[in-house]
C-alpha positions in Angstrom: -4.3 11.0 -6.3 -3.9 9.3 -3.0 -7.1 9.5 -0.8 -6.9 8.4 2.8 -9.7 7.7 5.2 -8.5 7.4 8.8 -10.3 5.1 11.3 -13.2 2.7 10.8 -14.4 2.6 7.2 -17.5 0.6 6.3 -16.4 -0.9 3.0 -12.7 -1.2 3.6 -11.1 -4.6 3.3 -9.4 -5.2 6.6 -7.6 -8.4 5.8 -5.7 -7.7 2.6 -3.6 -10.9 3.0 -6.6 -13.2 2.7 -7.9 -11.2 -0.2 -4.5 -11.4 -1.9 -4.3 -15.2 -1.4 -7.7 -15.7 -3.0 -7.4 -13.2 -5.9 -3.7 -12.9 -6.9 -3.1 -13.2 -10.6 0.2 -14.1 -12.3 0.6 -10.8 -14.2 0.3 -8.9 -10.9 3.5 -10.5 -9.7 5.5 -10.1 -12.9 4.4 -6.5 -13.5 7.4 -4.1 -13.5 6.0 -2.0 -10.7 5.4 -5.1 -8.5 8.9 -6.4 -9.3 10.3 -3.1 -8.1 8.2 -3.0 -4.9 9.0 -6.6 -4.0 12.7 -5.9 -4.4 12.6 -2.6 -2.4 10.3 -3.6 0.4 11.0 -7.3 0.8 14.5 -7.4 -0.6 13.4 -10.3 -2.8 13.6 -11.0 -6.5 10.8 -12.2 -8.7 11.9 -15.3 -10.5 8.5 -15.9 -12.1 4.8 -15.6 -11.2 4.9 -18.4 -8.7 8.5 -18.1 -7.3 10.1 -15.2 -5.4 13.7 -15.5 -4.3 13.8 -14.3 -0.7 17.3 -13.8 0.9 15.8 -15.1 4.2 13.3 -17.8 3.2 14.7 -19.0 -0.2 12.2 -19.7 -2.9 8.7 -18.7 -1.8 5.3 -18.3 -3.5 3.7 -14.9 -3.7 1.4 -15.7 -0.8 4.5 -15.6 1.5 5.4 -12.0 0.6 5.1 -9.5 3.4 1.6 -8.1 4.1 2.8 -4.7 3.1 3.9 -5.8 -0.4 0.7 -7.8 -0.9 -1.4 -4.8 0.0 0.6 -2.6 -2.4 0.1 -5.1 -5.2 -3.7 -5.2 -4.4 -3.9 -1.4 -4.3 -2.2 -1.1 -7.7 -4.3 -3.9 -9.4 -7.7 -3.5 -7.7 -8.1 0.3 -7.4 -11.9 0.1 -7.1 -11.5 -1.6 -3.7 -10.4 0.1 -0.5 -7.7 -1.7 1.4 -6.7 -1.1 5.0 -3.0 -0.2 4.6 -2.2 -0.2 8.4 -0.2 -3.4 7.9 2.1 -1.5 5.6 5.2 0.0 7.1 6.6 3.4 6.3 8.7 1.8 3.6 5.5 1.3 1.6 4.6 5.0 1.7 6.7 6.1 -1.3 5.1 3.3 -3.3 1.6 4.5 -2.4 2.5 7.9 -3.7 4.0 6.4 -6.8 0.9 4.3 -7.6 -1.3 7.4 -7.0 0.6 9.4 -9.7 -1.1 7.3 -12.3 -4.5 6.5 -10.8 -6.8 7.6 -8.0 -6.6 5.2 -5.1 -8.2 5.2 -1.7 -6.7 3.5 1.3 -7.8 3.2 4.9 -5.3 3.8 7.7 -5.5 3.6 11.5 -2.1 5.1 12.2 0.1 8.0 11.0 2.2 6.7 8.1 5.3 8.7 7.4 5.2 9.9 3.7 8.6 11.6 3.8 9.9 15.1 4.0 9.1 16.0 0.4 6.1 17.6 -1.2 3.0 15.5 -2.0 -0.7 16.0 -2.3 -2.9 13.7 -0.3 -6.7 14.0 0.1 -8.0 13.2 3.6 -11.5 12.0 3.1 -12.6 12.4 6.7 -12.9 16.1 6.4 -12.3 16.7 2.7 -9.0 18.4 3.2 -5.6 18.2 1.5 -2.1 17.9 2.9 0.9 18.9 0.8 3.6 17.8 3.3 4.2 15.7 6.4 3.6 18.5 8.9 0.1 19.2 7.4 -0.8 15.6 7.2 0.1 14.9 10.8 -1.9 18.0 11.9 -5.0 16.9 10.0 -4.8 13.2 10.7 -4.2 13.7 14.4 -8.0 14.5 14.7 -8.9 11.0 13.4 -6.1 8.7 14.7 -6.3 7.7 18.3 
């Protein structure tokens, strides 16, 4: 399940990029889900654990991936930590829902992320409520996002 806490959160990691640079492991990059996320979000292909083929930048190390993809990879591989996902664009939302199908994850947000027009189930930790679609999520989250 995807759990979201909106606003300041005491134990959240607010700089996922620095955390990623200091903890990334080879298998995180070559994992099939990571390969899919990197291709979808950054339009880049994983060549190996240390080389990503970017259509804009050429061959880059994983540390040069977008902050959104880095955060997604962390959320998938370090589920016991809470990462601020505010640096993720709406193009990351479907991946958060996909990761949450297989494990409980908690993220911190400071904005309204668009999770699409379909059905989903998201637990909002601020008031222990659940949203099953975008309209419900916006209504609930608007109390916490300024």
